[in-house]
C-alpha positions as CSV (number, residue, x, y, z in Angstrom):
1,M,-79.9,66.7,-25.0
2,A,-76.8,65.9,-22.6
3,V,-74.1,68.6,-22.4
4,K,-71.1,67.4,-24.3
5,K,-68.0,66.9,-22.5
6,V,-64.9,67.9,-24.5
7,L,-61.2,67.6,-23.8
8,V,-58.9,69.9,-25.7
9,S,-54.8,69.3,-25.1
10,G,-52.8,72.5,-25.7
11,G,-56.2,74.3,-25.2
12,T,-55.1,77.6,-23.5
13,K,-53.2,79.3,-26.3
14,G,-53.7,80.1,-29.9
15,I,-55.8,77.5,-31.9
16,G,-56.4,75.5,-28.7
17,E,-57.8,78.7,-26.9
18,A,-60.0,79.2,-29.8
19,I,-61.4,75.7,-29.9
20,V,-62.1,75.8,-26.1
21,T,-63.8,79.1,-26.4
22,K,-66.0,77.8,-29.3
23,F,-67.1,74.8,-27.5
24,L,-67.8,77.0,-24.3
25,D,-70.1,78.9,-26.6
26,E,-71.9,76.2,-27.5
27,G,-72.7,75.0,-24.3
28,C,-69.9,72.3,-23.8
29,S,-68.0,71.3,-20.5
30,V,-64.6,71.6,-21.2
31,I,-61.0,70.3,-19.8
32,A,-58.2,72.1,-21.4
33,T,-54.7,71.1,-20.7
34,T,-51.5,73.1,-20.4
35,R,-48.2,72.4,-19.3
36,D,-48.1,75.1,-16.7
37,K,-51.0,76.8,-15.4
38,T,-49.5,79.7,-14.1
39,K,-48.1,80.6,-17.7
40,A,-51.4,79.9,-19.6
41,N,-54.2,82.3,-21.2
42,I,-57.2,81.3,-19.3
43,V,-60.7,82.5,-19.8
44,E,-63.1,82.5,-17.0
45,H,-66.0,80.1,-17.6
46,K,-68.1,77.9,-15.2
47,N,-67.8,75.1,-17.6
48,L,-63.9,75.2,-18.2
49,I,-61.6,73.2,-15.9
50,V,-57.9,73.8,-17.0
51,E,-55.5,70.9,-16.0
52,N,-51.7,70.9,-16.0
53,L,-50.5,68.2,-18.7
54,D,-47.0,67.6,-19.7
55,L,-46.8,64.9,-22.4
56,S,-43.2,64.4,-21.7
57,S,-43.7,63.5,-18.1
58,K,-45.1,60.0,-17.4
59,D,-46.1,61.2,-13.7
60,S,-47.8,64.2,-15.4
61,I,-49.8,61.8,-17.6
62,L,-50.7,59.2,-15.0
63,E,-52.1,61.9,-12.8
64,F,-53.9,63.6,-15.6
65,Q,-55.4,60.2,-16.3
66,D,-57.1,60.1,-12.9
67,K,-58.8,63.4,-13.5
68,V,-60.1,62.8,-16.8
69,E,-61.2,59.4,-16.2
70,S,-64.1,60.8,-13.8
71,F,-65.1,63.7,-16.4
72,K,-65.4,61.2,-19.3
73,P,-65.2,63.3,-22.4
74,S,-67.0,62.3,-25.4
75,I,-65.0,64.7,-27.6
76,L,-61.0,64.8,-27.9
77,I,-59.3,67.5,-29.7
78,N,-55.3,66.9,-29.9
79,N,-54.0,70.1,-30.2
80,A,-50.9,69.9,-27.9
81,G,-47.5,70.6,-29.5
82,I,-43.9,70.5,-28.6
83,T,-41.9,73.7,-28.2
84,K,-38.3,74.4,-27.1
85,D,-39.2,76.5,-24.3
């Protein structure tokens, strides 16, 4: 069976981090997004890629689009939320 590729928005904190960890435990390759990698809780794993993605920024979205197109995820988890920070 081919390794599943998963994209988890908001995947470095809270519920998103737990979702990412579960998919990694199941042998999946995962891209987790965060607004700022310098502030993210990032687990170390060979099958994990963490990318910046600010959904309020068109430039950020376009930059991320180029990266995710080559990854070709088969599963999408929309977990990103909006905060006031």
